[in-house]
C-alpha positions in Angstrom: -0.1 -5.4 -20.2 1.5 -1.5 -19.1 2.5 -0.6 -15.5 -0.6 0.9 -15.2 -3.0 -2.2 -16.2 -0.9 -4.5 -14.1 -0.9 -2.2 -10.8 -4.7 -2.2 -11.4 -4.9 -5.9 -12.0 -3.1 -6.5 -8.4 -4.9 -4.4 -6.6 -8.3 -5.8 -8.2 -7.3 -9.3 -7.1 -6.7 -8.5 -3.8 -9.5 -6.5 -3.3 -11.7 -8.7 -4.9 -10.6 -11.6 -2.5 -10.7 -9.1 0.4 -14.6 -8.1 -0.4 -15.3 -11.5 -0.7 -14.2 -12.9 2.5 -14.7 -9.5 4.6 -18.4 -9.6 3.2 -19.3 -13.6 4.7 -17.6 -12.1 8.0 -19.5 -9.1 8.3 -22.6 -11.1 7.4 -21.8 -13.8 10.2 -21.7 -10.9 12.7 -24.7 -9.5 11.7 -26.3 -13.0 12.0 -25.0 -13.1 15.6 -25.8 -9.5 16.7 -29.3 -9.1 14.8 -30.6 -12.2 14.1 -31.2 -15.0 11.3 -29.9 -13.7 7.5 -31.6 -14.8 4.6 -28.6 -15.2 2.1 -25.9 -17.9 2.3 -23.2 -17.6 5.0 -19.9 -19.5 4.5 -19.4 -19.6 8.2 -22.7 -20.1 9.4 -22.4 -23.7 6.8 -19.3 -25.0 8.0 -20.5 -24.8 11.7 -24.3 -26.4 10.7 -22.2 -29.3 9.4 -22.0 -30.3 13.0 -24.7 -31.5 14.8 -25.6 -28.8 17.9 -24.2 -29.8 21.3 -21.3 -32.0 20.1 -17.5 -31.1 21.0 -17.1 -31.1 17.3 -19.8 -28.2 17.0 -18.2 -26.2 19.5 -15.0 -26.4 18.6 -15.5 -25.3 14.7 -18.0 -22.3 16.5 -15.2 -21.1 18.9 -12.5 -21.1 16.2 -14.6 -19.4 13.6 -15.5 -16.9 16.0 -11.9 -16.8 17.3 -10.8 -15.9 13.7 -13.9 -13.5 12.7 -13.1 -11.3 15.7 -9.5 -11.4 15.7 -9.8 -10.5 11.9 -12.2 -7.4 13.0 -9.5 -6.8 15.8 -6.6 -6.5 13.5 -8.4 -4.7 11.2 -9.7 -1.6 13.6 -5.9 -2.0 15.7 -4.4 -1.2 12.4 -6.6 1.8 11.3 -5.8 2.7 14.9 -2.4 2.7 15.1 -2.3 4.1 11.7 -4.1 7.3 12.5 -2.2 7.7 15.8 1.6 7.5 14.0 0.0 9.6 11.3 -1.2 12.3 13.9 2.3 12.3 15.5 4.3 12.4 12.5 2.1 15.0 11.1 2.9 17.0 14.3 6.7 16.1 13.9 6.7 17.6 10.5 5.0 20.7 11.7 7.4 21.4 13.6 10.4 20.8 11.5 8.6 22.9 8.9 10.9 26.0 6.9 8.1 28.1 6.2 10.5 29.9 3.7 11.6 27.3 1.9 7.9 25.7 1.8 6.6 28.8 0.2 9.3 29.4 -1.8 9.1 25.9 -3.5 5.5 26.0 -3.8 5.7 29.0 -5.9 8.7 28.0 -8.0 6.3 25.2 -9.0 2.9 26.4 -9.0 1.6 24.9 -6.6 -2.2 25.9 -5.8 -2.9 23.7 -3.2 0.3 24.5 -1.5 0.9 20.8 -1.3 5.2 20.8 -0.9 6.6 20.9 2.6 10.3 21.2 3.3 11.5 20.6 6.5 15.0 21.4 8.5 16.8 17.8 8.4 20.3 16.4 7.6 18.8 13.5 6.3 18.2 13.3 2.6 14.4 12.8 2.6 11.7 12.8 -0.3 8.3 11.4 0.5 4.8 11.9 0.0 2.4 11.4 3.3 -1.2 11.5 4.1 -4.0 9.5 3.1 -6.9 11.7 2.0 -4.9 15.0 1.4 -1.5 13.6 0.5 1.7 16.4 0.6 5.2 16.1 -0.5 7.6 15.8 1.8 11.3 17.4 1.2 14.4 18.3 3.4 16.8 20.7 3.2 19.6 18.7 3.0 17.9 16.6 -0.1 17.0 20.4 -1.8 21.0 21.0 -1.5 22.3 17.8 -2.6 20.3 18.3 -6.2 20.0 20.5 -8.7 17.0 22.2 -9.9 16.7 19.5 -12.8 16.8 16.6 -10.3 14.4 18.2 -7.9 11.8 18.8 -10.1 12.0 15.0 -11.2 11.4 14.1 -8.0 9.0 16.6 -7.2 7.0 14.7 -10.5 7.4 11.4 -8.8 6.2 12.2 -5.9 3.2 13.9 -7.5 2.0 10.9 -9.1 1.9 8.9 -5.7 -0.1 11.9 -4.8 -2.7 12.4 -7.9 -3.3 8.4 -7.5 -3.3 8.3 -3.8 -0.8 5.2 -3.8 -0.3 5.7 0.4 -4.0 4.7 0.8 -4.2 2.0 -1.6 -0.3 0.7 -0.1 -1.9 0.4 3.6 -4.9 -0.8 2.2 -3.0 -4.0 0.6 -0.9 -4.1 3.8 -4.2 -5.2 5.9 -5.7 -7.1 3.4 -2.2 -9.1 3.3 -2.2 -9.2 7.3 -5.5 -10.1 7.6 -5.9 -12.9 4.8 -2.3 -14.1 5.4 -3.8 -17.6 4.4 -4.1 -16.4 1.1 -0.6 -16.3 -0.1 -1.6 -14.4 -3.3 -3.0 -11.0 -1.4 0.8 -10.6 -0.2 1.9 -11.2 -3.3 -0.3 -8.7 -4.8 0.6 -6.0 -2.0 4.4 -6.7 -2.6 4.1 -6.5 -6.6 1.6 -3.4 -6.3 4.4 -1.6 -4.2 7.3 -2.0 -6.6 4.8 -0.8 -9.9 3.6 2.1 -7.9 7.2 3.4 -7.9 7.6 2.5 -11.4 4.8 4.2 -12.5 6.0 7.2 -10.7 9.1 7.4 -12.3 7.5 7.0 -15.5 5.5 10.1 -14.6 7.9 11.9 -13.8 10.2 11.1 -17.0 7.0 11.8 -19.3 7.1 15.1 -17.6 10.4 15.7 -17.8 10.8 14.9 -20.8 13.9 12.9 -20.6 14.9 10.2 -17.8 18.3 12.3 -17.2 17.2 13.9 -13.7 15.6 11.0 -12.6 18.1 8.7 -13.3 20.8 11.6 -11.5 18.6 12.4 -8.5 18.3 8.1 -7.6 22.1 7.8 -8.2 22.8 10.5 -6.2 21.2 9.3 -3.5 22.7 5.8 -3.8 25.6 7.3 -3.7 24.9 8.5 0.1 23.5 5.4 1.0 19.6 6.6 1.5 18.3 4.5 3.9 15.2 5.8 5.2 13.0 3.6 7.9 10.1 2.8 5.8 8.4 0.8 8.8 7.8 4.4 10.7 4.2 4.8 8.7 2.4 3.7 6.1 0.9 6.8 5.1 4.4 7.6 3.6 5.5 6.5 0.2 9.4 7.1 -0.1 11.4 8.2 -3.4 14.3 5.9 -2.6 13.0 2.5 -0.9 13.5 -1.0 -1.6 12.6 -1.0 -5.3 16.1 0.9 -6.3 16.8 -2.0 -8.4 13.7 -2.2 -10.5 13.7 1.6 -11.0 17.3 1.8 -12.1 16.5 -1.5 -14.8 13.4 0.5 -16.3 15.7 3.8 -16.5 18.2 1.7 -18.5 15.6 0.0 -20.5 12.0 1.4 -20.4 11.5 -1.3 -22.7 12.0 -4.4 -20.2 9.5 -6.5 -18.3 9.5 -5.9 -15.0 9.0 -9.6 -13.6 6.0 -10.0 -11.2 6.2 -14.1 -10.8 4.4 -15.5 -7.7 6.2 -18.8 -6.3 4.1 -21.7 -7.3 3.9 -23.0 -3.6 1.7 -19.1 -3.2 -0.3 -20.1 -5.9 -1.5 -23.4 -5.3 -2.0 -22.5 -1.6 -4.3 -19.6 -2.6 -6.8 -21.7 -5.1 -6.9 -24.4 -2.6 -8.3 -22.1 -0.1 -10.5 -20.4 -3.0 -11.4 -23.6 -4.4 -12.7 -24.4 -0.9 -14.5 -21.3 -0.3 -16.2 -21.8 -3.9 -17.0 -25.9 -2.7 -19.0 -24.6 -0.2 -20.6 -22.0 -1.9 -22.3 -25.0 -4.6 -23.1 -27.2 -2.2 -25.2 -25.1 -0.4 
């Protein structure tokens, strides 16, 4: 299984778990606000196991309502916070933009959509920003440090993030892992997907360049300058140099090496127990 297939598998696993549980939550809420729905719902089933009017009944009802409402609140809050952060960050990028160098770089690399933005900054920055129409952002300091071949490799790397909407997918996986924290496999999928999209982007750049020299040289220069971007600024940002550098260097040294994506046994056991419990309720119903 190659890296693209692995990344798709992680994405699919998290999405499948999320779709099942979020659909159940949505049906439960619709049942409350719009009246009875003639479809099985695991949350309604759990409540129905207890006799109405008893302490146990109201306790379970309160726990389920609290959990579902909290999950809905958390999703809405994360999306809203992301919107505010993205708007603020976009304004900051626009204020720091060097129009002349941005135009020059877009023309040099034949970017028809003018999706490369150069900002005036002493920090070494290269990242893809945005969900629906991602743009690539490079700092003037980075452009001064890299030669033409290295810069081209970094641009191709960011092009992969842009082309496959990695920022959006990472953000969705992050929300899923936070809301479904009791299923550790969702966090495992999120963490491994972040590693694999960087490796996929590197592979894309190497293929377009025809060699790993430019990309490897750029990474080594960034490491020597101790690039430490604030990756918690906004999930809409996918950085060229982040916590996956070790994996990426291993891939550059030995492209045939298999990147480990093993999950802890405890995470697997907990996740399987939760999923089996849900499936058991479906069978009983």
